[in-house]
C-alpha positions as CSV (number, residue, x, y, z in Angstrom):
1,M,0.0,0.0,0.0
2,L,1.3,3.4,-0.9
3,C,1.5,6.1,1.7
4,S,-0.6,8.4,-0.4
5,A,-3.5,6.0,0.1
6,W,-3.4,6.3,3.9
7,P,-6.0,8.6,5.5
8,S,-4.8,11.9,6.7
9,S,-4.1,12.1,10.5
10,A,-4.1,15.9,10.7
11,Q,-6.6,18.6,9.9
12,R,-5.7,21.0,7.2
13,M,-4.8,24.4,8.5
14,A,-5.5,27.7,6.8
15,L,-2.4,29.5,5.5
16,H,-2.0,33.2,6.0
17,G,0.8,35.6,6.6
18,R,-0.9,37.7,9.3
19,G,1.3,38.7,12.2
20,L,4.6,38.2,10.3
21,A,7.1,41.0,10.6
22,H,8.1,40.5,7.0
23,P,6.5,38.8,4.0
24,P,8.1,35.3,3.8
25,L,10.5,34.3,1.1
26,I,9.6,31.0,-0.5
27,V,12.4,29.3,-2.4
28,Q,11.5,26.5,-4.9
29,T,13.3,24.8,-7.7
30,S,11.4,24.6,-11.0
31,A,11.6,20.8,-11.4
32,D,11.8,19.5,-7.8
33,A,10.5,16.0,-8.0
34,A,9.4,16.0,-4.3
35,T,7.5,19.3,-4.5
36,P,5.0,20.1,-7.3
37,A,5.9,23.2,-9.2
38,A,2.5,24.8,-8.4
39,G,3.1,24.5,-4.7
40,G,5.6,27.4,-4.5
41,P,3.5,30.1,-6.1
42,A,0.4,28.9,-4.2
43,M,2.4,29.1,-0.9
44,A,3.8,32.5,-1.7
45,A,0.3,33.8,-2.6
46,A,-1.3,32.3,0.5
47,L,1.3,33.8,2.8
48,G,1.6,37.1,1.0
49,G,5.2,36.4,0.3
50,T,7.7,36.4,-2.5
51,L,8.6,33.3,-4.6
52,L,12.3,32.8,-5.5
53,R,12.1,30.3,-8.4
54,V,15.4,28.5,-9.0
55,D,16.0,26.6,-12.2
56,G,16.9,22.9,-11.7
57,T,15.8,19.7,-10.0
58,D,17.3,20.0,-6.5
59,H,15.1,19.6,-3.4
60,G,16.5,22.4,-1.4
61,S,18.5,25.3,-2.8
62,F,20.0,27.3,0.0
63,A,23.6,26.5,1.0
64,R,23.9,24.2,-2.0
65,Y,26.7,26.0,-3.8
66,N,24.4,28.5,-5.6
67,P,25.8,31.9,-4.9
68,A,22.8,33.8,-6.3
69,V,20.4,31.9,-4.0
70,D,22.7,32.0,-1.0
71,Q,23.1,35.8,-1.3
72,A,19.4,36.4,-1.8
73,V,18.4,34.3,1.2
74,L,21.1,35.7,3.5
75,H,20.0,39.3,2.5
76,Y,16.4,38.4,3.3
77,L,17.4,36.9,6.7
78,V,19.3,40.1,7.6
79,T,17.0,42.7,6.2
80,G,13.6,41.1,5.6
81,E,13.8,42.3,2.0
82,T,13.7,40.2,-1.1
83,T,16.1,41.1,-3.9
84,L,15.6,38.2,-6.4
85,T,12.6,36.3,-7.9
86,H,14.5,34.0,-10.3
87,A,17.9,32.3,-10.1
88,P,19.8,29.9,-12.4
89,A,20.5,26.4,-11.3
90,A,23.5,25.8,-9.1
91,P,26.6,25.3,-11.1
92,I,27.5,21.7,-11.8
93,T,31.0,20.9,-10.7
94,T,33.1,17.9,-11.6
95,P,34.9,16.6,-8.7
96,S,38.7,16.3,-9.1
97,P,39.9,12.7,-9.2
98,P,42.0,11.7,-6.2
99,S,45.7,12.4,-6.5
100,V,46.6,8.8,-5.7
101,L,44.4,6.0,-7.1
102,P,44.3,2.7,-5.2
103,W,45.4,0.7,-8.2
104,D,48.4,3.0,-9.1
């Protein structure tokens, strides 16, 4: 049996941004397999926040070697202001091979 077929054990809660000191920053990648793409804009709208859409497939974008996202999130955490609504995918880096291979 799949988990999605289980009955919900919690009541749905209404989402709103009332009482927040700053509108929230919602960060979502465009092709995250774990979070449907429509979820980010819906969450941002429900909370009166700003969506930062990040190209790519990662589930989680902050502190994942994407300078544009990291700078935008850190700026938001310090100031409560959003500076970016779109960011490119994190750069793909090729790891360097070990200097000594076990079969050398």
